[in-house]
Each structure stands twice: as structure tokens, then as C-alpha cells.
C-alpha positions in Angstrom: -37.2 -43.6 -1.2 -38.3 -40.6 0.9 -39.0 -37.3 -0.8 -36.1 -35.1 0.3 -38.6 -32.3 1.0 -40.4 -34.5 3.6 -37.3 -35.9 5.2 -35.3 -33.9 7.8 -32.2 -34.7 9.9 -32.6 -33.0 13.3 -29.4 -32.3 15.2 -30.1 -31.7 18.9 -28.2 -31.3 22.2 -28.1 -34.5 24.2 -30.5 -34.7 27.0 -33.6 -33.2 25.4 -35.7 -35.8 27.2 -33.8 -35.6 30.6 -36.5 -34.9 33.3 -33.8 -33.5 35.6 -33.0 -30.6 33.2 -36.3 -29.5 31.6 -36.2 -26.3 29.5 -38.4 -24.5 27.1 -36.0 -25.3 24.3 -36.0 -29.0 25.0 -39.8 -29.1 25.1 -40.0 -27.2 21.8 -37.5 -29.5 20.1 -39.3 -32.6 21.3 -42.8 -31.4 20.3 -41.7 -30.2 16.9 -39.9 -33.5 16.1 -43.0 -35.4 17.2 -45.3 -33.1 15.3 -43.4 -33.4 12.1 -43.4 -37.2 12.4 -47.2 -37.2 12.9 -47.6 -35.0 9.9 -45.8 -37.5 7.7 -42.2 -36.3 7.7 -39.4 -38.8 8.1 -37.5 -37.4 11.1 -34.0 -38.7 11.9 -32.7 -37.4 15.2 -29.0 -37.0 15.9 -27.8 -35.9 19.4 -24.6 -34.2 20.4 -23.3 -34.3 23.9 -21.5 -31.5 25.7 -22.2 -28.4 27.7 -23.5 -26.2 24.9 -23.0 -23.4 23.9 -19.6 -23.5 25.7 -18.8 -27.0 24.5 -15.3 -28.5 24.4 -13.3 -29.8 21.4 -14.7 -33.3 21.7 -18.3 -32.1 21.6 -17.5 -30.0 18.5 -15.9 -33.1 16.8 -19.1 -35.0 17.5 -21.2 -32.2 15.9 -18.8 -32.3 12.9 -19.3 -36.0 12.6 -23.1 -35.8 12.8 -23.3 -33.1 10.1 -20.7 -34.8 8.0 -22.7 -38.1 7.9 -25.7 -36.4 6.4 -26.0 -36.9 2.6 -25.3 -34.2 0.2 -28.4 -32.0 -0.3 -30.2 -33.3 2.8 -32.5 -31.0 4.8 -30.9 -30.6 8.2 -32.4 -28.7 11.1 -29.8 -27.8 13.7 -30.7 -26.5 17.2 -29.2 -23.0 17.5 -27.6 -23.9 20.9 -25.2 -26.0 18.8 -25.1 -24.1 15.6 -24.5 -20.6 16.9 -21.6 -21.7 19.1 -19.7 -23.7 16.4 -19.3 -21.6 13.2 -16.1 -23.4 12.3 -18.1 -26.6 12.1 -21.4 -25.5 10.7 -20.5 -22.9 8.1 -18.5 -25.3 5.8 -21.4 -27.7 5.8 -23.8 -25.1 4.5 -22.3 -25.4 1.0 -23.6 -29.0 0.6 -26.6 -29.3 3.0 -30.0 -27.5 3.0 -29.1 -26.4 6.6 -31.7 -24.6 8.7 -31.0 -23.3 12.2 -33.7 -23.5 14.9 -32.8 -20.5 17.0 -34.4 -20.4 20.4 -32.6 -17.3 21.3 -29.9 -15.2 19.7 -26.7 -15.7 21.7 -25.5 -12.3 20.6 -28.5 -10.7 22.4 -27.9 -12.6 25.6 -24.0 -12.4 25.8 -22.0 -9.2 25.5 -19.2 -10.7 23.5 -18.3 -9.6 20.0 -16.6 -12.8 19.1 -19.8 -14.7 20.0 -21.8 -12.4 17.9 -19.4 -12.7 15.0 -19.6 -16.5 15.0 -23.3 -16.6 15.3 -23.7 -14.0 12.6 -21.5 -16.1 10.3 -23.6 -19.2 10.9 -27.0 -17.5 10.3 -25.8 -15.6 7.2 -24.5 -18.9 5.7 -27.5 -21.1 6.6 -30.2 -21.7 4.0 -32.8 -20.7 6.5 -33.4 -19.7 10.1 -36.4 -20.5 12.3 -36.8 -18.2 15.3 -39.2 -19.0 18.2 -40.4 -15.4 18.5 -41.0 -12.3 16.3 -38.8 -10.4 18.7 -35.8 -12.7 17.8 -36.5 -12.3 14.1 -36.5 -8.5 14.4 -33.2 -8.7 16.4 -31.5 -10.7 13.7 -32.6 -8.4 10.9 -31.4 -5.4 12.8 -28.1 -6.6 14.2 -27.0 -9.3 11.8 -28.4 -8.1 8.5 -30.0 -11.5 7.8 -32.3 -11.5 4.7 -35.9 -11.2 5.8 -37.0 -13.8 3.4 -34.8 -16.5 5.0 -35.9 -15.9 8.7 -39.1 -17.5 9.7 -41.1 -17.4 13.0 -42.6 -20.5 14.6 -43.7 -19.5 18.1 -44.1 -22.3 20.8 -47.5 -23.8 21.1 -49.3 -24.5 24.4 -51.5 -27.4 25.4 -55.0 -26.8 26.7 -55.2 -27.0 30.5 -57.8 -26.8 33.2 -58.6 -23.4 34.6 -56.9 -22.6 37.9 -59.4 -20.9 40.2 -56.8 -19.1 42.4 -57.4 -18.0 46.0 -59.0 -14.8 47.2 -55.8 -13.5 48.8 -53.6 -14.2 45.8 -50.8 -15.2 48.1 -49.5 -18.3 46.2 -46.6 -17.2 44.0 -45.0 -19.5 41.4 -41.7 -19.1 39.5 -40.9 -21.7 36.8 -37.4 -21.4 35.5 -34.0 -23.1 35.8 -32.2 -21.6 38.7 -29.5 -19.7 36.9 -28.4 -16.0 37.1 -30.2 -15.1 33.9 -33.5 -16.0 35.3 -33.3 -13.4 38.0 -34.1 -15.4 41.1 -31.8 -13.0 43.1 -34.0 -10.1 41.9 -37.1 -12.1 43.0 -35.7 -12.8 46.5 -34.6 -9.1 46.9 -38.1 -8.0 46.0 -39.8 -10.5 48.3 -37.7 -9.4 51.2 -39.2 -6.0 50.7 -42.8 -7.3 51.1 -42.2 -9.6 54.1 -44.9 -7.7 56.0 -47.5 -9.3 53.7 -48.8 -12.8 53.5 -47.3 -14.8 50.6 -45.5 -18.0 49.8 -43.3 -18.6 46.7 -42.5 -21.9 45.0 -39.6 -21.9 42.6 -39.7 -24.8 40.2 -36.6 -25.4 38.1 -33.3 -27.2 37.8 -30.9 -26.7 40.7 -28.0 -28.5 38.8 -27.0 -25.9 36.2 -25.2 -23.5 38.6 -25.0 -25.0 42.1 -22.9 -22.1 43.4 -25.6 -19.7 42.4 -28.2 -21.9 44.1 -26.2 -21.7 47.4 -25.9 -18.0 47.1 -29.7 -17.7 46.7 -30.3 -19.9 49.8 -27.9 -17.6 51.8 -29.7 -14.6 50.4 -33.1 -15.9 51.5 -31.7 -16.6 55.0 -30.2 -13.1 55.2 -33.5 -11.6 54.0 -35.5 -13.5 56.6 -37.7 -15.2 54.0 -36.0 -18.7 53.8 -39.1 -20.3 55.2 -41.4 -18.7 52.7 -39.5 -19.6 49.5 -39.2 -23.2 48.3 -36.6 -24.2 45.8 -38.1 -27.5 44.8 -36.1 -28.5 41.7 -37.5 -29.5 38.3 -41.0 -30.7 37.8 -42.6 -32.2 34.7 -45.9 -33.8 33.8 -48.5 -34.1 36.5 -46.2 -32.6 39.1 -45.7 -29.4 37.1 -49.4 -29.3 36.3 -50.1 -29.4 40.1 -47.7 -26.5 40.6 -49.7 -24.4 38.2 -53.0 -25.5 39.7 -51.8 -24.3 43.1 -50.7 -20.9 41.9 -52.3 -17.5 42.0 -49.6 -15.6 40.1 -46.7 -16.6 37.9 -43.6 -14.5 38.6 -40.8 -14.6 36.0 -38.1 -12.1 36.8 -35.8 -12.9 33.9 -33.0 -10.7 32.8 -33.4 -12.0 29.2 -36.0 -14.1 27.4 -36.6 -14.4 23.7 -40.1 -15.8 24.3 -40.8 -17.3 27.7 -42.9 -20.5 27.3 -43.9 -20.6 31.0 -45.8 -17.4 30.5 -48.3 -19.0 28.0 -48.3 -22.2 30.1 -49.6 -20.1 33.0 -52.0 -18.1 30.8 -53.4 -21.4 29.4 -54.6 -22.0 33.0 -55.9 -18.5 33.5 -53.1 -17.6 35.9 -51.9 -14.0 35.6 -48.3 -13.2 35.0 -45.8 -10.8 36.6 -42.7 -10.6 34.4 -40.1 -8.2 33.0 -40.0 -6.0 30.0 -37.0 -7.7 28.3 -36.7 -9.5 25.0 -39.9 -11.0 23.7 -41.8 -11.2 27.0 -44.1 -8.3 26.4 -45.4 -9.9 23.2 -45.7 -13.3 24.9 -47.9 -11.8 27.7 -49.9 -10.1 24.9 -52.9 -7.8 25.1 -56.6 -8.2 24.7 -58.4 -6.3 21.9 -59.1 -3.4 24.3 -55.4 -3.2 25.2 -55.7 -4.8 28.6 -52.7 -7.0 29.6 -53.3 -10.3 31.5 -50.5 -9.4 33.9 -47.9 -6.9 35.0 -44.7 -5.9 33.3 -41.8 -4.3 35.2 -38.1 -3.6 34.7 -35.9 -6.4 36.1 -34.9 -4.7 39.3 -35.9 -5.5 42.9 -37.7 -2.3 43.7 -39.9 -2.4 40.6 -40.7 -6.1 41.2 -41.5 -5.5 44.9 -43.9 -2.7 44.1 -45.7 -4.9 41.6 -46.0 -7.8 44.1 -47.3 -5.4 46.7 -49.9 -4.1 44.3 -51.0 -7.6 43.5 -51.3 -8.7 47.1 -53.0 -5.5 48.4 -55.5 -4.7 45.6 -58.3 -7.2 45.3 -59.8 -5.3 42.3 -56.5 -5.6 40.5 -56.3 -9.3 41.1 -59.9 -9.8 39.8 -59.1 -7.7 36.7 -55.9 -9.5 35.8 -57.6 -12.9 36.4 -60.4 -12.0 34.0 -57.8 -10.8 31.4 -55.8 -14.0 31.8 -58.9 -16.2 31.3 -59.7 -14.3 28.1 -56.1 -14.5 26.9 -56.1 -18.2 27.3 -58.8 -18.5 24.6 -56.4 -16.8 22.0 -53.4 -19.1 22.5 -52.4 -21.6 19.7 -51.4 -25.2 20.0 -48.3 -27.1 18.9 -50.0 -28.1 15.6 -49.7 -24.5 14.5 -46.0 -24.5 15.5 -45.4 -27.7 13.6 -47.1 -26.3 10.4 -44.9 -23.2 10.6 -41.7 -25.2 11.0 -42.7 -27.6 8.1 -43.4 -24.6 5.9 -40.0 -23.1 6.6 -38.2 -26.3 6.0 -39.8 -26.7 2.6 -38.8 -23.2 1.6 -35.0 -23.5 2.4 -32.8 -23.8 -0.7 
């Protein structure tokens, strides 16, 4: 019989391995499950269908059934996309399960809705433990929800070692890796790029086009109206070698998000020595990081078109800046940690929940 402290039931949204809809959260879930199994844990996965976090009644019933079938006292790790959105299902189960929430992002920080915040707060206060994927998220929970500091753990995403990307002298190859949804700020990016159409550049946007098709069509129209449609490619999702090739062909990662709790694509770019241009929202500043002398391996701006356009212009027009940021990115890549560290932190948190 398995030791209950080395056995975990993991409740995940359906489609974690769907290559058509890759996300940082999905990658994190899969790598942690695999890492725990390799470390000797018994990992039992349970998936729940539905469009979470705004799931329908049927999806909520499935979540109730999955939690209800776990034995009394079992250690259960529930993806926060499910848990935060279903307090009426999750909270009652916290009285009999060692239930821990894996929170990729606080819904209450991303959605201006007090009912959403109240539900998420109830779940996180009732849970035996919470694992956040960034220090920023942990601080947000302590400040806004009053969660006990001793019950909120941090396990930042790891990153795999990757070959160094040499980049081009002109720095004109821009890459954005993010699902094409309003929160990722592609409209901000297109507005900014239309302001620098006098310069030489090409931008590849890698990310799912299925999550908000109407938004995608608006972006295509925006690119046409801005006269840059031929210079921006919305190529859809890429994984594995195809995604690696996208990074290998990039000079600068541009992530214009309106909100991110961590931003895994930032460290994926830095692992290749690719500098980053991103926004000062959520945990992104910490993810970009600094070198010991305070130098950043990229540029941080507010999520508005004018600020982003100025930063892109600086990058494209200042060879010394490009060289400096590339050196910083190559140094930063040596400080990044792997998924084994993430797994160790998750395992430690699971053994501490009571």
C-alpha cells in the first residue's frame, strides 16, 4: 500500500496535452506530474472537461464526481483554473481531503468581479495548502485574501536548457509567443508596430487562434488597416521542434500582456539568450530578472501602444542597446533553474499540507 504522503491525486482541466491549445499552465501541469512520478510519487491523474474557469453545470458535476471519488484523507492537488471557479464544489471537500490548490494565476487579480474574488478567496482559505507559480502571486494572495503565509508556497516554472540563439545584426526578427486572446495584448502590439512601419522588421506571432476567433479576426483587420498585414504572421500554435525553431529565428521576444502572474515564455527566450520586451504587469518584472549589477536582459514598458512603439524603435535603431541586452540575456540564462527544482518545491509543499 502506498504511503499517503507519497501518493497524490491530481485534478486537471481536460486537454493538458492538446497540441492545438498549448499554454504555460498546461506545460507546468504536465512537467510537474511527470517530475513527481520520476521522483517516486504515485500520481493519479483525473481530468475534467469544460471551458474553465467559466464552466457549465455539467463540468462542475464532473469536478464534484472526481473529488468525491478520492478516498478520505487523500492528498489531492487541484489546478486552480478548476478550483478557483467552483467554490461550491471544492470547499465542502476540504473537510475530508488534504486538498492543495495549484494556482497558476489569481483569478481575482485578472478579473474585476467581486463575486469571482469572493469565491476564489473561499477556496483558498479553506484549502490545506496553496502552491503559486510566482512570488508575485503569493504576495497578492497574502495582501488581498488574507491567506496564512505558512500555507502558501511558491514553485516557479522551470526551463529546459536550450541552444544559444545568435540573432541578427539588425535585430529585425520579432517573436510573440502567446495564445491570441485579448489579455495577451496583441492589439497593443499591432498598434505599436504600425507606429514603426518606417523601420525594417517582421513579427511572428505564435499561439492558439481558437480561443477567441472573433478577436483574431479583429486583429487581422487591424493589421490591414495599419498597413502591416504583410509583416505580421499569425501562425497558430507551435510545440516541440517547431517552437524551438521559432525561438532560434528570433532576435527579440515581445510579450505585450495586460496581465501575467509569471510568463513562462520569457524564461524560454532567455534560456536561448534572446532578450525580452515585455510589460510591467503582474510578475513579469521578476521573471525578466536582473543581473547582479542591476542590468536587465530586456526592456519593460507599460502595456500601451506608444510606450511599446518607443521601445521597439529603440531596439531597432540602437546597435549598442541590442548588444548590451544580448549580453545580459546570455548571462541571465546561466541563472535559470530547471524543472527538477520546481518538482522538489511542489513535493515539499504537498508533504506539508495537513
